[in-house]
C-alpha positions as CSV (number, residue, x, y, z in Angstrom):
1,M,-21.9,-14.9,10.3
2,R,-23.0,-11.3,10.2
3,I,-20.2,-8.8,9.8
4,A,-20.1,-5.0,9.8
5,M,-17.1,-3.4,8.1
6,I,-16.5,0.2,9.2
7,G,-14.6,2.0,6.4
8,T,-14.7,1.4,2.6
9,G,-11.2,2.3,1.8
10,Y,-8.7,-0.1,0.4
11,V,-8.7,-2.5,3.3
12,G,-12.3,-2.3,4.3
13,L,-13.8,-2.7,0.8
14,V,-11.5,-5.6,-0.2
15,S,-12.0,-7.4,3.1
16,G,-15.8,-6.8,3.1
17,A,-16.1,-8.1,-0.5
18,C,-14.0,-11.2,0.2
19,F,-15.8,-12.0,3.5
20,S,-19.1,-11.8,1.6
21,D,-17.7,-14.1,-1.1
22,F,-17.0,-16.6,1.7
23,G,-20.7,-16.6,2.4
24,H,-21.0,-14.2,5.3
25,D,-23.5,-11.4,5.3
26,V,-21.5,-8.1,5.2
27,I,-22.6,-4.5,5.5
28,C,-19.9,-1.9,4.7
29,V,-20.2,1.5,6.3
30,D,-18.7,4.8,5.3
31,K,-19.5,8.4,6.3
32,D,-18.7,9.6,2.8
33,R,-22.2,9.7,1.2
34,G,-20.7,10.2,-2.3
35,K,-18.6,7.1,-1.9
36,I,-21.5,5.0,-0.8
37,D,-23.7,6.2,-3.6
38,R,-21.0,5.3,-6.1
39,L,-20.6,1.8,-4.6
40,L,-24.4,1.4,-4.8
41,D,-24.1,2.2,-8.5
42,G,-21.3,-0.3,-8.9
43,V,-18.5,2.3,-9.2
44,M,-15.3,1.4,-7.2
45,P,-13.6,4.2,-5.3
46,I,-10.2,2.4,-5.8
47,Y,-8.5,0.5,-8.6
48,E,-7.9,-3.1,-7.7
49,P,-8.0,-5.9,-10.3
50,G,-11.2,-8.0,-10.0
51,L,-12.7,-6.0,-7.2
52,D,-15.6,-4.6,-9.2
53,V,-16.6,-8.1,-10.4
54,L,-16.4,-9.4,-6.8
55,V,-18.5,-6.6,-5.4
56,E,-21.2,-6.8,-8.1
57,K,-21.5,-10.6,-7.7
58,N,-22.0,-10.4,-3.9
59,V,-24.3,-7.4,-4.0
60,R,-26.5,-9.3,-6.5
61,A,-26.4,-12.4,-4.2
62,G,-27.6,-10.3,-1.3
63,R,-24.6,-10.9,0.9
64,L,-23.0,-7.5,0.5
65,S,-24.6,-4.1,1.1
66,F,-23.5,-0.5,1.8
67,T,-24.7,2.3,4.2
68,T,-23.6,5.5,5.8
69,D,-25.3,4.6,9.1
70,I,-23.3,2.6,11.7
71,A,-26.5,2.3,13.8
72,E,-28.0,0.3,10.9
73,A,-25.0,-2.0,10.5
74,V,-23.9,-2.8,14.0
75,P,-26.9,-4.3,15.8
76,G,-27.0,-8.0,15.5
77,A,-23.5,-8.2,14.0
78,D,-21.3,-11.1,15.3
79,A,-18.2,-9.0,14.5
80,V,-17.6,-5.3,13.7
81,F,-14.3,-4.6,11.9
82,I,-12.7,-1.2,12.2
83,A,-11.0,-0.5,8.8
84,V,-10.6,3.2,8.8
85,G,-7.4,5.2,8.0
86,T,-4.5,5.6,10.3
87,P,-2.3,8.1,8.5
88,S,0.9,9.4,9.9
89,R,0.2,12.3,12.3
90,R,1.6,15.6,11.2
91,G,4.5,16.8,13.2
92,D,5.6,13.6,15.1
93,G,5.0,10.6,12.7
94,H,2.8,8.7,15.1
95,A,-0.2,6.9,13.7
96,D,-3.3,9.2,13.8
97,L,-5.9,7.0,15.7
98,S,-8.7,9.6,15.8
99,Y,-10.8,7.8,13.2
100,V,-10.3,4.5,15.1
101,Y,-11.5,5.9,18.4
102,A,-14.4,7.8,16.8
103,A,-15.5,4.6,15.1
104,A,-15.2,2.8,18.5
105,E,-17.5,5.3,20.2
106,E,-20.2,5.0,17.5
107,I,-19.9,1.2,17.6
108,A,-20.4,1.2,21.4
109,E,-23.6,3.3,21.1
110,A,-25.0,0.8,18.5
111,I,-24.2,-2.6,20.1
112,T,-27.2,-4.5,21.2
113,D,-25.8,-8.1,21.8
114,Y,-22.4,-9.5,22.5
115,T,-20.1,-8.3,19.7
116,V,-16.5,-8.8,18.8
117,V,-14.9,-5.4,17.8
118,V,-12.0,-6.1,15.5
119,T,-9.2,-3.6,14.6
120,K,-8.4,-4.4,11.0
121,S,-6.6,-1.1,10.5
122,T,-2.9,-1.0,11.1
123,V,-2.6,0.3,14.7
124,P,0.3,0.6,17.2
125,V,0.6,-1.7,20.2
126,G,-2.0,-0.8,22.9
127,T,-4.7,0.4,20.5
128,G,-6.9,-2.5,21.2
129,R,-6.7,-1.9,24.9
130,E,-7.7,1.8,24.3
131,V,-10.6,0.8,22.0
132,A,-11.9,-1.3,24.8
133,E,-11.7,1.6,27.2
134,V,-13.5,3.9,24.7
135,I,-16.3,1.4,24.5
136,K,-16.6,1.1,28.3
137,R,-16.5,4.9,28.7
138,T,-19.3,5.3,26.1
139,R,-21.4,2.5,27.5
140,K,-20.7,2.4,31.3
141,E,-22.9,-0.6,31.8
142,F,-20.7,-2.7,29.5
143,A,-18.0,-5.1,30.7
144,E,-15.3,-6.4,28.4
145,G,-15.7,-10.1,27.8
146,V,-19.4,-10.0,28.6
147,H,-21.0,-7.5,26.3
148,F,-18.1,-7.2,23.9
149,S,-14.5,-8.2,23.1
150,V,-11.8,-6.4,21.2
151,A,-9.6,-8.4,18.9
152,S,-6.7,-7.4,16.6
153,N,-6.7,-8.9,13.1
154,P,-4.1,-7.1,10.9
155,E,-4.3,-7.2,7.1
156,F,-1.4,-8.3,4.9
157,L,-2.8,-7.3,1.5
158,R,-0.6,-6.2,-1.4
159,E,-2.2,-3.6,-3.6
160,G,-2.7,-5.1,-7.1
161,A,-3.0,-8.7,-5.6
162,A,-5.3,-8.0,-2.7
163,I,-8.1,-10.4,-3.5
164,N,-5.8,-13.4,-3.9
165,D,-3.9,-12.3,-0.8
166,F,-7.1,-12.3,1.2
167,K,-8.4,-15.6,-0.1
168,K,-5.1,-17.5,-0.1
169,P,-3.1,-15.8,2.7
170,D,0.2,-17.1,4.0
171,R,-1.3,-16.8,7.5
172,V,-4.1,-15.1,9.4
173,V,-3.2,-13.4,12.7
174,V,-5.8,-12.8,15.5
175,G,-5.0,-11.2,18.8
176,T,-7.3,-11.9,21.6
177,E,-7.3,-13.7,24.9
178,D,-11.0,-14.0,25.1
179,E,-12.2,-17.6,24.2
180,R,-15.6,-16.4,23.1
181,A,-13.9,-14.0,20.7
182,V,-11.6,-16.8,19.5
183,E,-14.6,-18.9,18.5
184,V,-16.2,-16.0,16.6
185,M,-13.0,-15.3,14.7
186,R,-12.4,-19.0,14.1
187,E,-15.9,-19.3,12.5
188,I,-15.4,-16.1,10.4
189,Y,-12.2,-17.6,8.9
190,R,-13.4,-21.2,8.8
191,P,-13.5,-21.2,4.9
192,L,-9.7,-20.9,5.0
193,Y,-9.3,-24.0,7.1
194,I,-10.2,-26.0,4.0
195,S,-6.9,-24.9,2.4
196,E,-5.1,-25.4,5.8
197,T,-4.2,-21.7,6.1
198,P,-2.2,-21.2,9.4
199,I,-4.3,-19.1,11.8
200,L,-2.2,-17.8,14.6
201,F,-4.0,-16.7,17.8
202,T,-1.9,-14.4,20.0
203,K,-2.2,-11.8,22.7
204,R,-3.6,-8.5,21.3
205,A,-0.3,-6.6,21.7
206,T,1.6,-9.3,19.9
207,S,-0.8,-9.3,17.0
208,E,-0.5,-5.5,16.7
209,L,3.2,-5.7,16.7
210,I,3.4,-8.5,14.1
211,K,1.9,-6.2,11.5
212,Y,4.5,-3.5,12.0
213,A,7.4,-5.9,12.4
214,A,6.5,-7.6,9.1
215,N,6.3,-4.4,7.1
216,A,9.5,-3.1,8.6
217,F,11.3,-6.3,7.7
218,L,10.1,-6.1,4.1
219,A,11.0,-2.4,3.9
220,T,14.5,-3.3,5.2
221,K,14.9,-5.9,2.4
222,I,14.0,-3.3,-0.2
223,T,16.4,-0.8,1.3
224,F,19.2,-3.3,1.6
225,I,19.1,-4.3,-2.1
226,N,18.9,-0.7,-3.1
227,E,22.1,0.1,-1.2
228,M,23.7,-3.0,-2.8
229,A,22.6,-1.6,-6.1
230,D,24.6,1.5,-5.5
231,L,27.6,-0.5,-4.5
232,C,27.2,-2.7,-7.6
233,E,27.4,0.5,-9.8
234,K,30.7,1.5,-8.1
235,V,32.4,-1.9,-8.4
236,G,31.0,-3.1,-11.8
237,A,28.7,-5.8,-10.4
238,D,25.1,-6.6,-11.4
239,V,22.5,-6.1,-8.7
240,Q,20.0,-8.5,-10.4
241,Q,22.5,-11.3,-10.2
242,V,23.4,-10.4,-6.7
243,A,19.7,-10.5,-5.7
244,K,19.3,-13.9,-7.4
245,G,22.5,-15.2,-5.7
246,I,21.3,-14.3,-2.2
247,G,17.6,-14.9,-2.8
248,L,18.3,-18.6,-3.6
249,D,19.3,-19.0,0.0
250,G,16.2,-20.3,1.7
251,R,16.9,-18.2,4.8
252,I,16.7,-15.0,2.7
253,G,14.2,-15.7,-0.1
254,T,13.7,-14.0,-3.5
255,K,10.9,-11.6,-2.7
256,F,11.4,-7.9,-2.1
257,L,14.9,-8.0,-3.6
258,H,14.2,-5.8,-6.6
259,A,16.3,-2.7,-6.7
260,G,14.5,0.5,-7.6
261,P,13.8,4.1,-6.7
262,G,12.7,3.4,-3.1
263,Y,9.5,2.0,-1.5
264,G,6.2,3.9,-1.2
265,G,2.5,3.1,-0.9
266,S,0.0,3.1,1.9
267,C,1.9,0.8,4.3
268,F,5.7,0.8,4.4
269,P,6.4,4.5,4.8
270,K,3.8,5.2,7.6
271,D,4.3,1.8,9.3
272,T,8.1,2.0,9.6
273,L,7.8,5.6,10.9
274,A,5.1,4.6,13.4
275,L,7.2,1.7,14.6
276,T,10.2,3.9,15.2
277,K,8.0,6.3,17.2
278,T,6.5,3.5,19.3
279,A,9.9,2.1,20.0
280,A,11.2,5.6,21.1
281,D,8.2,6.0,23.4
282,F,9.1,2.7,25.1
283,D,12.8,3.6,25.2
284,S,13.6,0.6,23.0
285,P,15.0,2.1,19.8
286,V,14.9,0.1,16.5
287,R,18.0,1.5,15.0
288,I,17.9,-0.6,11.8
289,V,14.4,0.7,11.1
290,D,15.5,4.2,11.8
291,A,18.2,3.8,9.2
292,V,15.8,2.3,6.7
293,V,13.4,5.3,7.0
294,E,16.2,7.7,6.5
295,A,17.9,5.8,3.6
296,N,14.6,5.4,1.7
297,A,13.7,9.1,1.9
298,E,17.2,10.0,0.6
299,R,17.0,7.4,-2.2
300,K,13.8,8.8,-3.7
301,K,15.2,12.3,-3.8
302,S,18.5,11.0,-5.3
303,M,16.6,9.6,-8.4
304,A,16.1,13.1,-9.8
305,G,19.8,13.6,-9.6
306,R,20.4,10.5,-11.8
307,I,18.0,11.9,-14.4
308,V,19.7,15.3,-14.4
309,Q,23.1,13.6,-14.8
310,M,21.9,11.8,-17.9
311,L,20.6,15.1,-19.3
312,G,24.2,16.4,-19.2
313,G,24.2,17.9,-15.7
314,T,21.3,20.3,-16.2
315,A,17.6,20.0,-16.6
316,E,17.0,23.7,-17.3
317,G,14.8,24.0,-20.4
318,K,14.6,20.2,-20.8
319,T,11.5,18.0,-21.1
320,V,11.4,14.7,-19.3
321,A,9.0,11.9,-20.3
322,M,8.0,10.0,-17.1
323,L,6.3,6.6,-17.6
324,G,4.5,5.6,-14.4
325,L,3.4,7.7,-11.4
326,T,1.9,5.2,-8.9
327,F,4.2,3.6,-6.3
328,K,3.7,0.2,-8.0
329,P,1.7,-1.3,-10.9
330,N,-1.9,-2.5,-10.8
331,T,-3.0,0.3,-8.4
332,D,-4.0,3.9,-8.6
333,D,-2.3,4.6,-5.3
334,M,0.1,7.5,-5.3
335,R,0.8,7.6,-1.6
336,D,4.5,8.2,-1.0
337,S,5.3,7.2,-4.6
338,P,8.8,8.0,-5.7
339,S,7.3,10.2,-8.4
340,L,6.1,12.6,-5.7
341,D,9.8,13.4,-5.0
342,I,11.1,13.1,-8.5
343,V,8.6,15.4,-10.3
344,P,8.9,18.4,-8.0
345,M,12.7,18.2,-8.0
346,L,12.9,18.1,-11.8
347,R,10.5,21.0,-12.0
348,E,12.6,22.9,-9.5
349,A,15.6,22.2,-11.7
350,G,13.9,23.8,-14.6
351,A,12.4,20.8,-16.5
352,S,9.0,20.3,-17.9
353,I,7.3,16.9,-17.5
354,R,5.3,14.9,-19.9
355,T,3.8,11.8,-18.2
356,H,1.6,8.8,-18.5
357,D,0.2,6.3,-16.1
358,P,-2.5,3.7,-16.9
359,E,-4.4,4.3,-13.7
360,G,-2.8,7.0,-11.6
361,M,-3.2,10.3,-13.6
362,E,-6.4,11.4,-11.9
363,E,-4.8,11.1,-8.5
364,A,-1.5,12.6,-9.7
365,R,-3.4,15.7,-10.9
366,K,-4.6,16.2,-7.3
367,L,-1.1,15.8,-5.8
368,L,1.2,17.2,-8.4
369,G,-1.0,19.7,-10.1
370,E,-0.8,20.9,-13.7
371,D,2.1,23.4,-13.7
372,A,4.8,22.3,-16.1
373,I,3.2,18.9,-16.4
374,T,1.4,17.5,-19.4
375,Y,-0.7,14.4,-18.8
376,C,-0.6,12.3,-21.9
377,T,-2.7,9.6,-23.5
378,G,0.0,6.9,-23.8
379,P,3.7,6.3,-23.5
380,Y,4.5,7.3,-27.0
381,D,2.6,10.5,-26.7
382,A,4.5,11.2,-23.5
383,C,7.8,10.8,-25.3
384,E,7.0,13.2,-28.1
385,G,9.6,16.0,-28.0
386,A,11.1,15.0,-24.7
387,D,14.8,15.0,-24.0
388,C,14.8,11.7,-22.2
389,V,12.3,9.0,-21.0
390,V,12.2,7.7,-17.4
391,I,10.5,4.5,-16.3
392,V,9.3,5.0,-12.8
393,T,6.6,2.3,-12.4
394,E,6.9,-1.2,-13.9
395,W,3.5,-1.4,-15.5
396,D,3.1,-4.3,-18.0
397,A,2.3,-1.7,-20.7
398,Y,5.9,-0.4,-20.5
399,R,7.7,-3.7,-20.6
400,A,7.7,-4.2,-24.4
401,L,7.8,-0.7,-25.8
402,D,8.7,-0.2,-29.5
403,L,12.2,1.3,-29.0
404,K,12.4,2.6,-32.6
405,K,9.1,4.5,-32.0
406,I,10.3,5.8,-28.7
407,K,13.6,6.9,-30.2
408,S,11.9,8.8,-33.1
409,A,9.6,10.6,-30.6
410,L,12.4,11.8,-28.4
411,N,14.7,14.8,-29.1
412,T,17.6,12.8,-27.7
413,P,17.6,9.0,-27.3
414,I,18.1,8.8,-23.5
415,M,16.4,6.2,-21.2
416,V,16.6,6.1,-17.4
417,D,15.1,2.8,-16.3
418,L,14.5,3.0,-12.5
419,R,12.9,-0.5,-12.5
420,N,15.4,-2.5,-14.6
421,I,12.8,-3.8,-16.9
422,Y,15.0,-3.7,-20.0
423,R,18.2,-5.4,-20.9
424,P,21.0,-2.8,-21.2
425,E,22.4,-4.4,-24.4
426,T,19.0,-4.3,-26.1
427,V,18.4,-0.6,-25.3
428,R,22.0,0.5,-26.1
429,G,21.8,-1.6,-29.3
430,A,18.8,0.4,-30.3
431,G,20.9,3.6,-30.1
432,F,20.0,4.8,-26.7
433,Q,22.1,6.2,-23.9
434,Y,20.8,4.0,-21.1
435,R,21.0,4.0,-17.3
436,S,19.4,1.5,-14.9
437,I,19.7,0.7,-11.2
438,G,22.7,-1.3,-10.0
439,R,23.9,-2.5,-13.4
440,E,27.0,-1.6,-15.3
């Protein structure tokens, strides 16, 4: 099959590379000339383990190419995937669909034969219907189902594990009621039939809602265990054992029950917010999700207070070593990371920051700046002369630190472990004051 992928961000580039690895001919399009030039030179615009190797392999095989010109990519394509950004709109929290509709207009102008236009971006219910209207307004001679079809095909990729998630997914969801589109999408995903991956065909609106419902449910699990962690601290229980005890129940499951500083990233914050706005528009409030959004925002802000508490109640004139800046390990993504709340609040309280992240420091400089922040070469460098060390992201590089070396680098041996990656008795036994999440 011939596929055009509009957008070479996280979703578009990973999806395009994986489709080409299935044997399809894929051309990825992006208006950013610099990004395309870097891709042509083999330089990835994002950090995702294994992506550079996958792209290089399929470019060399002639199955994957890059361009800035939609008019070059769309003619003759069996399917055109829209994988552009849908950030939260400033002011009201709705998903900003301007990039989606702009892409739909350009696709409409370039279509020459029957084409399935697929929304891969996370979009609210009704977006597929509007994309079809945009195409028909742009090409008045076009009839949906004859010249084109619009399908929804949401992505379920975890940053840091995206290639495996694409190639070995729990399920594939496709929203379309057009049998011709069903056959095209079935053929595109035919390689997954070998591993008997469930492929769920639904109405377009159902597919669009599945994505938001899934992310909202996972965000709810994270927020729930975070609130249980707070209760554990009050009553003297251990949140890790609570999580294990409830996670062994097959109805609940073990995933997304790790207490921490709150969820972030490219999906959960904007998708939960967009879902609450859609629900409000249709006068069908999702009160649980409303509470999750509010609780998560408050939690990230409260983390700075925990750190100040460990510093004796004041951060004025103190130096804090922060290990990890990205919202999770194995990515350079800083979007809605807890560090974006913690760092400004500590600086406002009078602290200076020394920090290290294996992949996120370039992005952090853009978002956090340089004022009162020192970006260090490694975790031990970050701890040099600091009054406490805080673990914000659970990178593997931080899981087995030399505690003696850390202690000697610090002014005072204080560790705040926001990811529970150390045993309290081990750290305290090494002479530290230690605080984690939801543990005594």
